[in-house]
N, C-alpha and C positions, 0 to 999 in steps of 0.2 A: 504494500500500500504506500502510495506516495503522499507525503505531506504537502499541503497547499503552498508552503514557503519554498519548496524545492522545485526547480525547473524539471519539466518532463525530459527524460533522456533523449527522446526523439527530437524534441525542439532544441536541446543543447547540441545535438549532433548536427542539425540543420544550420544552427548559428555558426558552428565551427567550420562547416563546409563553405558557407557563404563568406566567412571571413577569409578563408584560405583562397577562394576564388578571387575575391576583391584584392587581396594582397598580390596575387599573380598579375592581375590586370594593371595595378598601380606600379608594378616593378619593385615592390619592397622585397628585399632579400633577407635571409636569416642574419647576415652580417649587419644589415641596417637595424634590425630588431635588437640584436645583441648590443650594438653601440648605443642605441637609444636607452636600453635598460641600464647600461653602465653609467651613462650620463645622469639618468634619473636617480639612481642609487647614490651617486656622488653628491648630487644636489641635496638629496634627503639627508645624508650624513652631515653635510656642511650646515644645513639649517638646524639640525638636531644639536650639533656641537655649539652653534651660536646661541641657541636658546638655553642650553644647559650651562 
């Protein structure tokens, strides 16, 4: 039984497929995603260090 707060597995799979297709059409590569995540984490750590 699925709780209402959890997304349905079929819908989640469709979203993943749609995101994958959109990323291919936009020309986003795994390297682009990796670099974005590294920059995002670096900014998060810098802001966290500044606040602390």
